[in-house]
VEXDREN-2710 file (C-alpha; in Angstrom, 1 decimal):
% VEXDREN-2710
k/r/px/py/pz
1/MET/122.6/171.4/162.8
2/LYS/125.7/169.7/161.2
3/ARG/125.6/166.6/163.3
4/HIS/121.6/166.3/161.9
5/LEU/122.6/166.9/158.3
6/LYS/125.4/164.3/158.4
7/SER/122.5/161.6/160.0
8/THR/120.1/162.5/157.6
9/TYR/123.0/162.3/154.7
10/GLY/124.0/158.8/156.0
11/ILE/120.3/158.0/156.2
12/THR/119.6/158.8/152.6
13/ILE/122.3/157.1/151.3
14/ARG/121.7/154.2/152.7
15/PHE/118.4/154.1/151.5
16/MET/119.3/154.6/147.9
17/TYR/121.8/151.7/148.3
18/GLN/118.6/149.6/149.1
19/LEU/116.7/151.0/146.2
20/VAL/119.8/150.2/143.8
21/TYR/120.5/146.8/145.2
22/TRP/116.8/146.0/144.8
23/ALA/116.6/146.9/141.3
24/LEU/119.7/144.8/140.7
25/CYS/117.7/142.1/142.1
26/TYR/114.4/142.0/141.1
27/ILE/114.1/144.1/137.6
28/PRO/114.8/141.5/134.7
29/ALA/115.7/144.3/132.7
30/PHE/119.6/144.3/133.9
31/LYS/121.7/142.0/132.0
32/LEU/124.2/141.2/134.8
33/TYR/127.5/139.8/133.8
34/GLN/128.4/138.5/137.4
35/PRO/126.1/137.4/140.2
36/ILE/125.2/139.6/142.8
37/PHE/126.9/138.7/146.2
38/GLY/124.3/137.8/149.1
39/GLN/121.9/136.8/146.1
40/ASP/121.0/132.7/145.7
41/LYS/120.1/133.4/142.2
42/SER/120.5/136.5/140.0
43/LEU/118.4/137.2/137.0
44/SER/119.5/137.4/133.5
45/LEU/123.4/136.4/134.2
46/THR/125.8/136.3/131.4
47/ARG/128.3/134.5/133.0
48/ASP/128.4/132.3/136.0
49/CYS/131.3/132.8/138.3
50/GLU/131.0/130.4/141.0
51/ASP/133.1/128.0/138.9
52/ARG/135.9/130.2/138.1
53/TRP/136.0/131.2/141.9
54/GLU/136.2/127.4/143.0
55/VAL/139.3/127.2/140.7
56/PHE/141.2/130.2/141.5
57/SER/140.5/130.7/145.1
58/LYS/142.4/127.4/146.1
59/HIS/145.4/129.3/145.2
60/PHE/145.0/132.3/147.5
61/PRO/147.5/132.6/150.1
62/GLU/146.8/131.0/153.2
63/ALA/147.7/134.1/155.3
64/LYS/145.2/136.6/155.0
65/GLY/146.6/139.4/153.1
66/SER/145.1/142.2/150.4
67/VAL/143.4/141.4/146.7
68/LEU/143.0/143.8/144.3
69/ASP/140.1/142.8/141.5
70/ILE/141.0/145.0/138.3
71/GLY/137.6/145.5/136.4
72/CYS/135.6/144.3/139.3
73/ASN/132.2/144.7/137.7
74/LEU/129.9/143.9/140.4
75/GLY/132.1/142.9/142.6
76/TYR/131.6/139.6/143.0
77/PHE/135.2/138.3/143.3
78/THR/136.2/141.2/145.6
79/PHE/133.1/140.4/148.2
80/LYS/134.2/136.4/147.8
81/SER/138.0/137.4/148.7
82/ALA/136.5/139.5/151.5
83/GLU/134.4/136.9/152.9
84/ILE/137.2/134.6/153.2
85/GLY/139.0/137.3/155.2
86/HIS/141.3/139.2/152.6
87/PHE/141.0/142.7/152.4
88/ALA/139.6/143.4/149.0
89/HIS/139.9/146.2/146.6
90/GLY/138.1/146.3/143.3
91/VAL/138.7/148.8/140.9
92/GLU/136.2/149.7/138.1
93/TYR/135.6/152.3/135.8
94/ASP/131.9/152.2/135.1
95/ASN/129.7/154.5/137.2
96/PHE/126.7/152.0/137.5
97/ASN/129.1/149.0/138.5
98/ILE/130.8/151.3/141.4
99/THR/127.2/152.5/142.4
100/SER/126.1/148.8/142.3
101/CYS/129.0/147.6/144.2
102/ASN/128.7/150.2/146.9
103/ALA/125.0/149.2/147.0
104/ILE/125.6/145.4/147.6
105/LYS/128.6/146.5/150.4
106/SER/126.0/148.5/152.1
107/VAL/123.2/146.0/152.0
108/THR/125.6/143.0/153.1
109/LYS/127.3/144.7/155.3
110/SER/130.7/143.8/153.8
111/ASN/133.2/145.6/156.0
112/ASN/137.0/144.7/154.5
113/CYS/136.6/145.5/150.9
114/LEU/136.3/148.9/149.3
115/PHE/135.5/149.9/145.7
116/ILE/136.9/152.6/143.7
117/LYS/136.3/154.3/140.1
118/HIS/139.6/154.6/138.3
119/LEU/141.0/153.8/134.9
120/ILE/143.7/151.1/135.1
121/ASP/146.4/152.6/133.0
122/PRO/150.6/152.8/133.3
123/ALA/150.3/156.0/135.4
124/TYR/147.9/154.7/137.7
125/THR/149.5/151.1/138.1
126/GLN/152.9/153.0/139.1
127/THR/150.8/154.7/141.9
128/MET/149.0/152.0/143.3
129/PRO/150.2/149.9/146.3
130/HIS/151.4/146.4/146.4
131/PHE/148.7/143.6/146.8
132/ASP/149.3/139.9/147.7
133/THR/146.8/138.6/145.2
134/ILE/145.3/140.4/141.8
135/ILE/142.5/139.0/139.9
136/ASN/141.9/140.6/136.4
137/LEU/138.9/138.2/135.3
138/SER/135.9/140.7/134.3
139/VAL/137.8/142.8/131.9
END
């Protein structure tokens, strides 16, 4: 019974993430700050991010390491960092954005990134691990 419940829960979560992803991609009512990773063109963007990615990604360390994206929004820079082989960690305070990031992660099957909801304040920065690269562009 427990195994069946776990399986049903996982299927339900994946289905819900697919619905969230679909809504982000195809409902023009959402005003998105960042592009949706894995989509060629996002509707109603308020900021194209590819230009910024092209500039600062050239300065990433050659050795693959860890990346912290503070205020990751929809996780565009987190996903792009993970795509080139870094382990990327996105921190965001908005519930909708975290749900969206996890939906995008589920649909695109991006495995070397994770997202957490947390307020970045002095107390939290004292408990954080060290990262090789820190991105703070969508705050």
